[in-house]
Structure formats: C-alpha cells, structure tokens
C-alpha angles and dihedrals in degrees: 000000000000132000124184111187125189093323120183121184130176135189105201107308093339118100113210098171127023121178090336116173136174139151118217114196122211116278098025119138105211132189111208109210138172141121118304110273097022093114109266094139089044089056091054090051091051090052091050092049094241090127133019129235119246088224136004131027140276112203126184121187102273095230094047121112116223125211134186137160113272113249092223120066113244115248139172138082094303115112122237089251092052091046093052094046091052089060090078097073095177091057092047093051093045093050090050091049092047089061095048106032117105100178106101092210092052092044089055092050092050094051092045090054092046089055092047092056095042090243094164094055091049096101091054092047092048091049090050092055093046091049090052090053092052106270115132121202093271092050091048090060097044123100116265090235090069093064131082121248092261093055091045088056088054088058089052089052092047090052095056092044090052092048087061097206122199089240116032117194118193128179113198092326095178096058091096095039132092121224093267093056091042091056090053093045091052090057093044093052092045089061097041107129101200129064118289134181113192127184107210142148092197104114094196092055091047090052098042105034112035134061099197136039121214108201121204108200134147089002091298134105127227127178120217126190116232139025129322092267089054091048093048092050092048093045092049092048089055090056097046098040092095096050131073094206112117137199094287092055090048090054090046091053092052091051092050093048090051090049093049092046089056092058101031096100098037118111090222120037124204115253090243090055091056092054091048091051089056091046090050091051090053095046117101106239119243106227097208123162093245094050091052098046113024122096108206124249118190127167116208118246113262126227112266117268124182119235137303103049096179136001130190117198121190086329129173128189137181144132101257128052114263090005107094120187091201129021141168090045113173106167139144133201122198132185110280095022116146109198129174119199113220129188140097120295110270095034093103108268094134090044090057090046090055091048094050091046092051095247094116126048120236115247100197138007126017136307109194117187131185111260091240095044116137119178128206113204132196126181133161094238089066089073089071091051096058116112103240093203094058125085122230087248093056094041095052089040089063089056092047103039095161095048123102119247092247091051091053089050090050091051091050088049090061087062097049101267114137126192096280099042090048088062097041118109110259090234088063095051122103121249090257092051091050090050091051090049090055089049088053089052090050093053102035095102094048092245124201090222129042118197109192118185110192097327096168106063095102099030122102122227096272095044087053089053089053089051090051090053092046092051093048092049094046111106097207130072123284130201113186136186113196142144089213106105092191091063093047090049094051102036113028121088093173133033124211120194119216107202141121092027095299143072125243132176113249115225099208146058129281087256089058090050091048092054091048093048096047092045089054092050090048092052092049098046098094093255091285127171123252113303088238098051090111091058099039116002097171099043117116092191093098092060094044093047092050092047092051091048093049092049092049092048092051092050091051097045096089091043091056091050089052091047092054090051091049092051091050091049092049091052090051091047094052096040096091091055092049091049090051090050092049091048092051092047092050092049092047090051093052093045093046090054090050090049091053091050092051093047090049091050092048090051092059117092092217089067089073096041104055134045098239093095131032111215090205092054091046092051090048091051090046091056090050092049090050090052092049092048090052090050092048090050089050092052089047090054093048092050093047094049092045091051091048091050092047091047091054093049095044132074112284 
C-alpha cells in the first residue's frame, strides 16, 4: 500500500527525516507517534504529495484512493448529511448519470455499480457516522453555517470516514471531539478495513484502535506490531537491555534528582544534598522512554482546608439574564475529590467549570466556598490570551510579584521549563510548552481546587502521563474536562454527567457510561448497517471484536473501582508527608529571606555608626536563623525519605 524509501526532508537547516524507510502493507491500522515537532504532520504531507522529499521516494499504490480531513472547516447552506454524502464522488456521478442516461446497456451498468457500492444505503451510513460524532437527526438537517467551527470540523471528519478511502490519513482527529464522540470514533477506527495512519497522543485510541505503531525518532521510522502499550514496553526494553539497573534503582534515581533539584539554586546546600549529587554523578543513567521524553508537571501542595471546599445549592448559571444554561445544581466538592465532567460538547461543561472557578456569577441559588478556597483554572481559550512577546519567566513573575527570580525559575522547572525555555518568547514556544505554561499559571498559588478544561490537546503521550501523575499526587481537589479516556480512567474517582440542562453524579464506571453512550448512538442512527459495510459487508469481525471488548470491559469494571479507591487511599496516606514537606519549604523560604535581610544590613557601613542596630545582636540572630534553616532542611529530608520509603512499600 505504502513504501517510504530512504527519505530525507529538511526545513531550512533543520533535518526532520534522514534516510527514513518503512513499508506499510494493505489493511494495517497504524498509530504514528513521536515527540512534538519531530515531523509527523510533515510525513503525512509527504505521503499525500503536498510536498516533495529532498531525497528518497514515497510510493503509494497507484490505484489507491487517499483521504484526509480538510484543513478548512466546511461552511455554507448545505446540511451535514448533504456534505457527507457528497464526499462519495463516484456515487454522486453515477446517480446523476442514472437520471440522464438513455442507453439501456449503460443504464444497466450504472445501476449494477450503484448496487456494488451500496449507493442506496449511503444516506443511512452517512447518518450513522454523523450520529456517532454527536449529530442528532435535527442537527443533520441544519445548515452548516449554524454550527461552530469545532462542529464543522466534525462534519469534515465524517466526510472522510464516509468516503472510505483505501489509505486514510488522520492528524489528531479527536481534538475537536468530546469524550462521547471519541468513544464512538475509537470503535469505528478499530473496525476500519482499509489502511489508516493516524497521528494521535490519545493513549486510549492508540491502544484500542490500531494494530501497529510507527515511531518517528531521531529522524528515522520504525514500525512496531501491537498497541501503544506494547510499543512502549518494547521500546523501553531496548533502552534498558544494556543496563543491570532495575526498577528500584530507577526509583532511587528519580528520588535523588528530585532532592538535588530542590537544592540546586540555593546558595548553601545541605550536606546530604552534596553526597547525593556525587552519588547521582556516579550512577549509570537508565535510558527509559519516559526519562527521555517527558517534561515534568508538578502542582504545589495546597494549604489544608477542611471539607467542604465548595457547595452549590439549587444553583443556576448562564450568560444571559433569565436564560440559564444549567439549573437545579446541587453539588459538593471536598478536598481530595477527583471528578471528571462527562457530556456532549455544548451541554454546559465549560459553563460549570467557569462557575466553580469563580469566573462566572451564579444566577440563582447559592454558591458557598470555603474561606481559604483558592482555585486554579485552565482552559484552551487562554492560549489565545498569552502575550507572545513575554517570556515564561516574565509572565509567571507578574503572577508572583513578591517571589524571587530563582523561586520563579524553580516553579517553571516543575513544569518542564529549563533555563533557556524560561527566557524564550512565548510566541516561539510549541503548543505543548504553552499548555504546560498555562498549567503552571493554574497551580502557581498552590490552590485547593484545580479546574482543568481540556488540558491535553497540545500535550504528547508522555506529557499526558506526567499530567496524570501530577493530578494523582496533588493533595487538593481536581475537576477535569477531557476527551482523553486514559486520563479519566487513571485520575477520576467520581463522574458527573452534564446533560438536560443540569449536572448529576453518575453511579457507575466509565465503561458503564461508554455502553450507555454507544447504545444511545446506536438507537438514534436510523437503523443503519455497519459503518464499514462498504469495505467488508460480509465480515463478522466487527461483531466479534465488539463482543470481546465489551466482555473485557465488564470484567475490568470492578478492578477500576478498586483502583480508584486505592489511589484515593494512597493520596491520604502520603498527605502528612507532603504537608510536612510544604511546611519545611515555607519555613525555609521565610528564614532565607530573613537571612538575606540580616546579611544586607551587616554589609552596610551605617550599621556600625549609629545605634539603631547592634552588630552583635544581628550576628547572634543570624546564627540562630542558620540553625533553624539547617533544622528545617533536616526535617525536609526526613519527610522526603519517609515518603519515598512508604511509596515503595505501598500499592503503586
């Protein structure tokens, strides 16, 4: 189907591909993965012939049809159903010819071909795809101009899926989808009978919908058989094969690096830190996939607040007076809660997020917040509000005006910004770096509640894993809106459904919700045949695959409930250590500031000329401050080592 042979491609002085080769047989479903900026989208453009390689060849089977999602959203007075149907150009031409042809022989040929391509079931198949992507019957018959850009892009996706090309190329197809549409899309792609190459950072999609992973790394391509989890395991094993260090040594290295990072920018390092720096220098590095690729994300520990954090009673919220988007809201948030908001786009998830974060006034009822409540808020629209001329250092500095420059750098470092990237203009940052900067903004004040509205769109797979870890280690409450099932599975302990102009807790697992959602889509899809009937009408693989997946999901439902309970218990178990660490860090910060003030005073000649300050008293206080700093550092070390020991002995 596709052969890429020794391809080299440059953009200016930058080499994206160099001697890259791969053969893709017909019928493979391939996930194309790699770090942001390595050239995945460029590779798709090379395959489509939009650009030419500097060296080498890209050959697609000459009779194969190619399909990809249009970059520009479709608009006009056409309906989504009409737009999707028009994507099958052969059907359109044959139907037109059938109405005008007068040669009996040709008429017979046309109708035979129409039957061969299932032309008369096309409206039902198109409606089925649109229903899966969130369009009910009314929406399918509404003009495209009445939809937002995101919904118009769904129509573009539906069109290419309906066209059923021999080679389907998709670049982050779930970015405009909600979780409900993503669940349907995963199943559709998993049963696609032709060849597909999909660029995605959605781990769930890469595990459920593809059978091969094409990895773009170091300007080369390598094809792996299996899902993303299989690829990651294989790739990691390739890196660790030469070393005898095991999992315990890897964990030890991470603890030491975290310890060293804490003291790297201090004028005076603890004695223990010096020994750990030497130990780290002697330690053979473990070249795991995560260590190479993941930019860290760490939210600071919030100050303790007793429950409840936030309560809504008979609340209503909206943007116009007397026209609420959501009403009859009776909800409660407590410290440690992990809540995922589910529901189709347009139902009001973001509206609720703005209400809970205090960015939208309540219209009716009561919103009662804890007196110490601080809320960190992340939303995609904030990307457009960033000042491109500023640096991350300057931007975060505005939010932390009393913080020292080194403390701001340290905070940026916990979100993957090194010295150079911290001083790079925001306009020159990648999408993933901008997203991590916004996450840093959300967590800068150590809030008790994090409200995250689609935080993953610009994060690669490994950055998403870092976000999962950061959420699970965060001691406060988290409310998240995401179309990434993997994050919901690993982070959410409770599900809230936003539907029918209100919000209700869902007493079930994400698997239960998936079954309910897909059943609803199936009932509303105009009784259409399988979306892949054009490619393989007689295959029973779709049914078998779905049955196997359902059985597996049912078997894992109770395990996922237990896993959520274990994660909650682990957070509670480690909370005292984190509070002790936060207390020590706060004390060290206060004492260090006092030490700087004393040293500054002692350096001034006037100190020894007037009677306002006694040098002897200042020196005595300085010695006491130094002793207290050393003690606070010692307590910080004890708490960190105790937490590390407890983490190793507890359930991961």
